[in-house]
C-alpha positions as CSV (number, residue, x, y, z in Angstrom):
1,M,0.2,-0.1,-0.5
2,S,1.0,3.3,-0.6
3,L,0.0,6.8,1.1
4,R,0.7,8.5,-2.4
5,R,-2.1,8.5,-5.0
6,S,-0.7,7.2,-8.2
7,A,-2.0,8.8,-11.3
8,D,-3.7,5.7,-13.3
9,W,-2.1,5.4,-17.1
10,R,-5.8,5.8,-18.4
11,D,-6.3,9.3,-16.6
12,Q,-2.7,9.9,-18.6
13,A,-4.0,9.2,-21.6
14,A,-7.1,9.9,-22.0
15,A,-6.1,13.5,-20.8
16,E,-3.3,13.8,-23.4
17,L,-5.4,12.5,-25.8
18,M,-8.1,15.3,-25.1
19,S,-5.6,18.0,-25.1
20,G,-4.6,17.5,-28.5
21,V,-8.2,17.5,-29.9
22,L,-8.5,21.0,-27.5
23,H,-5.3,22.2,-29.2
24,R,-7.0,21.6,-32.8
25,A,-9.8,23.1,-32.2
26,A,-11.3,26.9,-32.5
27,I,-11.8,27.2,-28.8
28,R,-13.8,30.4,-27.9
29,G,-15.2,31.8,-24.9
30,N,-16.3,30.0,-21.8
31,V,-15.4,26.6,-21.5
32,L,-16.7,23.7,-18.6
33,V,-14.0,21.3,-17.5
34,M,-16.0,18.7,-15.7
35,L,-14.8,16.0,-13.4
36,E,-11.2,16.2,-14.6
37,N,-8.5,14.4,-12.8
38,L,-5.4,15.6,-14.6
39,P,-4.8,19.3,-14.9
40,A,-3.8,18.7,-18.5
41,V,-6.6,19.3,-19.8
42,T,-7.7,22.7,-18.3
43,T,-4.3,23.7,-19.7
44,A,-4.9,22.8,-23.0
45,V,-8.3,24.9,-22.9
46,I,-6.2,27.8,-21.9
47,E,-3.3,27.7,-24.1
48,A,-6.3,26.8,-27.3
49,G,-7.7,30.3,-26.1
50,G,-10.6,29.2,-24.0
51,R,-11.6,30.4,-20.4
52,A,-11.6,27.2,-18.4
53,H,-13.8,26.8,-15.6
54,S,-13.2,23.6,-13.6
55,W,-16.3,21.5,-11.8
56,H,-15.4,18.8,-9.8
57,R,-17.5,16.7,-7.7
58,L,-14.5,14.9,-5.3
59,A,-12.1,17.7,-3.3
60,R,-9.3,15.9,-4.1
61,E,-5.9,17.8,-3.4
62,G,-7.3,20.9,-2.2
63,R,-9.6,21.5,-5.0
64,S,-13.0,23.0,-4.8
65,A,-16.0,21.0,-5.1
66,S,-19.9,21.1,-5.8
67,A,-22.6,18.7,-6.0
68,W,-23.5,20.4,-9.1
69,T,-22.2,22.0,-12.4
70,P,-21.6,26.2,-12.4
71,E,-24.4,28.0,-14.2
72,G,-23.9,29.0,-17.6
73,P,-23.9,29.4,-20.5
74,F,-20.9,27.7,-21.9
75,Q,-19.7,27.7,-25.2
76,A,-17.8,24.7,-25.1
77,A,-17.3,21.4,-22.6
78,T,-15.2,18.7,-21.9
79,L,-16.1,15.4,-19.7
80,R,-13.9,12.9,-18.1
81,L,-15.9,9.7,-18.4
82,P,-17.5,8.8,-15.5
83,K,-17.0,5.3,-14.3
84,A,-20.7,4.6,-13.6
85,K,-23.3,4.7,-16.9
86,D,-26.0,6.7,-15.0
87,E,-23.1,9.0,-13.7
88,L,-22.2,10.1,-17.2
89,D,-26.3,10.4,-18.4
90,M,-26.3,12.7,-15.7
91,A,-22.9,14.5,-16.4
92,V,-24.2,15.0,-20.2
93,H,-27.7,16.3,-19.0
94,A,-25.6,18.3,-16.8
95,A,-23.7,19.9,-19.7
96,A,-26.3,20.2,-22.0
97,S,-28.5,22.2,-19.4
98,V,-25.5,25.1,-19.5
99,L,-24.5,24.6,-23.2
100,E,-25.1,26.9,-25.9
101,V,-27.0,25.6,-29.0
102,G,-24.6,24.4,-31.4
103,A,-21.5,24.1,-28.7
104,P,-19.7,20.5,-28.7
105,L,-19.5,18.5,-25.7
106,W,-16.1,16.5,-25.8
107,V,-16.2,13.1,-23.7
108,Y,-13.0,11.3,-23.5
109,G,-11.6,8.3,-21.6
110,A,-10.0,4.9,-21.9
111,N,-11.7,2.0,-24.0
112,D,-11.8,-0.6,-21.3
113,E,-13.4,2.5,-19.2
114,G,-16.4,2.5,-21.6
115,A,-15.5,5.0,-23.9
116,G,-16.2,3.2,-27.1
117,S,-19.9,2.5,-25.9
118,A,-20.5,6.1,-24.3
119,S,-22.4,7.3,-27.6
120,R,-25.4,5.3,-26.8
121,I,-26.0,7.6,-23.6
122,I,-24.5,10.8,-25.5
123,E,-26.8,10.8,-28.5
124,P,-30.1,10.8,-26.9
125,L,-29.8,14.3,-25.6
126,M,-26.9,15.6,-27.5
127,G,-27.5,14.1,-30.7
128,P,-24.3,12.3,-33.0
129,A,-21.6,11.5,-31.0
130,R,-17.9,11.2,-33.5
131,T,-15.0,9.7,-32.3
132,V,-12.5,13.0,-33.1
133,G,-9.2,11.0,-31.3
134,S,-8.5,8.1,-30.6
135,G,-4.9,6.4,-29.6
136,G,-3.3,5.1,-26.5
137,R,-6.2,2.5,-25.8
138,S,-8.3,6.0,-25.3
139,R,-10.6,8.0,-27.4
140,V,-12.7,11.1,-27.5
141,L,-16.1,11.8,-28.3
142,E,-17.8,14.9,-29.9
143,A,-21.7,15.9,-29.7
144,V,-22.9,18.9,-30.8
145,R,-25.4,20.4,-28.6
146,P,-28.7,20.6,-31.2
147,V,-31.1,23.1,-31.6
148,D,-33.8,21.2,-31.7
149,A,-32.5,18.7,-28.4
150,P,-35.1,17.1,-25.7
151,S,-34.9,19.0,-22.8
152,P,-31.9,18.0,-20.6
153,R,-32.8,16.6,-16.8
154,G,-31.0,19.9,-15.5
155,T,-31.6,19.9,-11.9
156,L,-30.2,17.5,-9.1
157,A,-33.5,16.9,-7.9
158,E,-34.1,15.5,-11.4
159,W,-31.5,12.8,-10.3
160,R,-32.5,12.1,-6.8
161,R,-33.5,8.1,-6.4
162,S,-35.4,7.1,-3.1
163,T,-35.7,3.4,-2.2
164,S,-36.4,1.9,1.0
165,L,-33.9,0.6,3.8
166,E,-34.1,-1.9,6.9
167,F,-33.0,-0.4,10.3
168,P,-32.9,-1.3,13.9
169,A,-36.6,0.6,14.0
170,G,-38.3,-0.5,10.7
171,P,-37.7,0.5,6.8
172,R,-36.9,4.0,5.9
173,E,-36.7,5.9,3.2
174,W,-33.3,6.0,1.5
175,I,-31.9,8.8,-0.6
176,S,-29.3,8.4,-3.2
177,Y,-27.8,9.8,-6.2
178,P,-26.1,8.6,-9.6
179,G,-22.4,8.2,-9.1
180,I,-22.4,7.5,-5.0
181,F,-21.4,4.1,-3.6
182,S,-23.7,1.4,-3.5
183,H,-26.6,4.0,-4.9
184,G,-29.4,3.5,-2.5
185,R,-28.3,-0.6,-1.6
186,L,-26.9,-2.3,0.9
187,D,-23.4,-3.8,-0.6
188,A,-22.0,-6.7,1.6
189,G,-18.9,-4.9,3.0
190,T,-21.7,-2.5,4.8
191,R,-23.9,-5.5,5.8
192,A,-20.9,-6.8,7.2
193,L,-20.0,-3.7,9.3
194,L,-23.3,-3.2,10.7
195,E,-23.3,-6.7,12.1
196,V,-21.5,-5.5,14.7
197,M,-22.7,-2.1,15.4
198,G,-24.1,-3.3,18.8
199,R,-20.9,-3.9,20.1
200,L,-19.4,-0.6,19.6
201,P,-18.8,2.1,22.3
202,A,-20.9,4.9,20.7
203,A,-23.2,6.0,23.5
204,G,-22.9,9.7,24.3
205,R,-19.5,10.2,22.4
206,R,-18.1,11.9,19.0
207,V,-18.4,9.3,16.5
208,L,-16.7,9.9,12.7
209,D,-18.5,8.0,9.6
210,F,-15.5,7.9,7.5
211,A,-16.2,7.7,3.3
212,C,-19.7,7.9,4.3
213,G,-21.4,7.6,1.0
214,S,-24.8,8.1,1.5
215,G,-24.5,7.9,5.1
216,V,-25.2,4.5,5.5
217,I,-23.2,3.3,8.4
218,G,-23.5,6.4,10.5
219,A,-27.4,6.4,10.2
220,F,-27.2,2.9,11.8
221,L,-25.1,3.4,14.1
222,S,-27.3,6.9,15.3
223,A,-30.6,4.2,15.5
224,L,-28.8,1.7,17.8
225,E,-27.5,4.9,20.0
226,P,-29.6,8.0,19.6
227,T,-27.0,9.7,21.7
228,A,-24.2,9.3,19.7
229,R,-22.4,12.7,18.1
230,L,-22.0,11.5,14.4
231,D,-20.2,13.0,11.9
232,F,-20.1,12.2,8.4
233,L,-17.0,13.1,5.9
234,D,-16.6,12.0,2.4
235,V,-14.3,13.8,-0.5
236,D,-18.1,13.6,-2.5
237,A,-19.5,16.8,-2.5
238,L,-22.7,15.1,-3.9
239,A,-22.5,12.3,-0.9
240,L,-22.5,15.0,1.2
241,V,-26.1,16.1,-0.3
242,A,-27.5,12.6,0.4
243,V,-26.7,12.4,3.9
244,S,-28.2,15.9,4.6
245,E,-31.4,14.5,3.1
246,N,-30.9,10.6,5.0
247,V,-29.8,12.4,8.5
248,P,-30.9,15.9,8.7
249,G,-29.1,18.4,10.7
250,A,-25.6,15.8,10.6
251,R,-22.9,17.5,10.5
252,L,-21.0,17.5,7.2
253,I,-17.2,17.2,6.5
254,L,-16.0,17.3,2.6
255,S,-12.5,16.2,2.8
256,D,-10.1,14.2,0.9
257,G,-9.4,12.0,3.8
258,F,-8.3,13.9,7.4
259,D,-7.3,16.8,5.1
260,A,-9.9,18.9,6.6
261,L,-10.3,17.9,10.1
262,E,-7.6,19.5,11.7
263,H,-7.6,19.2,15.4
264,E,-10.8,17.2,16.0
265,R,-11.1,13.8,17.9
266,Y,-13.3,11.3,18.0
267,A,-14.6,8.3,20.2
268,L,-14.9,6.0,17.2
269,I,-14.3,6.2,13.6
270,V,-16.4,3.9,11.0
271,S,-15.4,3.3,7.7
272,N,-16.3,1.0,4.6
273,P,-13.2,2.7,2.9
274,P,-13.1,2.4,-1.5
275,Y,-10.3,0.4,-2.9
276,H,-11.2,0.7,-6.4
277,E,-10.1,4.6,-8.1
278,G,-11.4,3.7,-11.5
279,K,-11.0,0.6,-12.8
280,E,-7.7,0.4,-10.5
281,Q,-7.5,-1.3,-7.7
282,T,-5.7,0.5,-4.7
283,G,-5.1,0.6,-1.2
284,Y,-4.1,4.6,-1.2
285,V,-7.5,5.8,1.0
286,I,-7.6,2.6,3.5
287,E,-3.6,3.0,3.9
288,R,-4.4,6.9,4.7
289,L,-7.2,6.3,7.1
290,V,-5.7,3.6,9.2
291,R,-2.4,5.6,9.7
292,G,-4.3,9.1,10.0
293,A,-6.7,7.8,12.6
294,P,-4.7,7.4,15.7
295,D,-4.0,11.4,15.3
296,H,-7.9,11.8,15.2
297,L,-8.7,9.4,18.0
298,E,-9.5,10.1,21.7
299,S,-7.3,8.4,24.0
300,D,-9.4,5.1,24.5
301,G,-10.4,5.7,20.6
302,S,-11.1,3.3,17.8
303,L,-11.2,2.3,14.4
304,V,-13.3,-0.2,13.3
305,L,-13.6,-0.6,9.5
306,V,-14.3,-3.8,6.7
307,T,-12.1,-4.5,3.7
308,Q,-12.5,-7.6,1.8
309,R,-10.2,-10.7,3.1
310,R,-7.9,-10.8,0.7
311,L,-6.7,-7.1,1.2
312,R,-3.9,-7.9,4.0
313,L,-4.0,-5.8,6.8
314,A,-3.1,-7.3,9.5
315,A,0.6,-5.9,9.4
316,L,-0.4,-2.2,8.9
317,M,-3.3,-2.5,11.5
318,E,-0.5,-4.2,14.0
319,S,2.2,-1.6,13.2
320,T,-0.2,1.3,13.9
321,F,-2.9,0.0,17.0
322,G,-1.9,-0.9,20.7
323,T,-4.7,-3.3,20.2
324,V,-5.7,-5.3,16.8
325,D,-9.1,-7.5,16.5
326,V,-11.0,-8.9,13.8
327,L,-14.6,-8.3,15.4
328,L,-16.1,-10.7,11.9
329,D,-14.9,-12.5,9.7
330,A,-17.4,-14.2,7.2
331,G,-17.5,-14.4,3.6
332,P,-15.4,-12.2,1.4
333,H,-15.2,-9.5,4.1
334,R,-13.8,-9.1,7.6
335,V,-14.3,-6.4,9.9
336,W,-11.2,-5.0,11.5
337,F,-10.9,-3.1,14.9
338,G,-7.7,-1.2,16.1
339,G,-7.6,0.4,19.6
340,K,-5.0,3.0,20.7
C-alpha cells in the first residue's frame, strides 16, 4: 500500500488525447471542464484560447468541489468519462443544461472504461457523437448541442433516487444519487460492518463515519445509539447532499481523507473505505485511513473498518494500533478493530 495516489495510465492517456483535440479545435469563450482528474485539460483549454471553468465533485488535493455544475452558458465543455453509466448520463444532462446551442461536448476516457459505447448514452440528448481522437487505448467523442434537442434533466433534484432500507426500527426511506457508492442499496461490506454495530462504544460519544457515501453506516449507528454525536465525512460533495437528506441536521465534512479535520478527535471512527479508483484497485484510501486515524482518536478511541479478506491489513493495523482484533470474519469480508 502507498500513501501517494498514483496517476492512472487511463487518466494520463485520455487527458493527453483530449488536450490534442483542444489544441486543434477552434475554442472560444467559456469552457466547462468537468470531472477532470489531471490538470492537462484545463491547461490545454487555456493554451487554445478558451476560459476554463472547472467543476469537480471530488474535493481531492485541495480542489474546490460542488454537487452540481456551475451556471452557464458555456460555449464548450469537456467531460472525463465517469465510471458508471448512470453517472455519465447525469453528467451529460448537466452539461447540456448549460451549453449553448451549437456548442460541442467532448467526452474522453479509456476504451476499457466504456469510451467506445458511451455514444449510446450521449446521443439521445446531444445528437450524433463521433470519434475525433483515438490512441493510447483511449478515445475522445464529440457531440454538438442541437437546436431541436430534448430538454435535459438539468437540476440535481431530477436525479434524486428514493429507495427503502431496513433499519433497527423498521424500513426507512433512503436517498441516493448516481455515482454514490452502492447508490441506494446495502453492499455486502456494509452489511458485514452493520452486524457488529451493537458492540461498538458509541453512546454519548463523538463518532466519525469516514468515506460515508450516502450515510448508511452512521445513520444505522445513530439508530442504535441515539445519544452518539455523528459526523459524516466524504470527498464527494454529492454524497454529502444525500447525507443531508437522509440524516437531517448531521454535521457534514467535505474532505480528502482527514485533510479538513485539523485537531478534531473522536471516540470511534467507522468506515467501509473504497479500494478502487476507476478501474484500478488501490490501498491508498485504506492506508491513509489507518495511518491517519490515531491522530483523530481520543486516548481510548478506536477505528472499526470493513475490507475484503484478500486485502492484507494485519501488518498495517498492528504497526499502527496497540490493540488489534478481527470482529467479524465471514464470507469475503473482514471487520477490523484498532484501539489506541
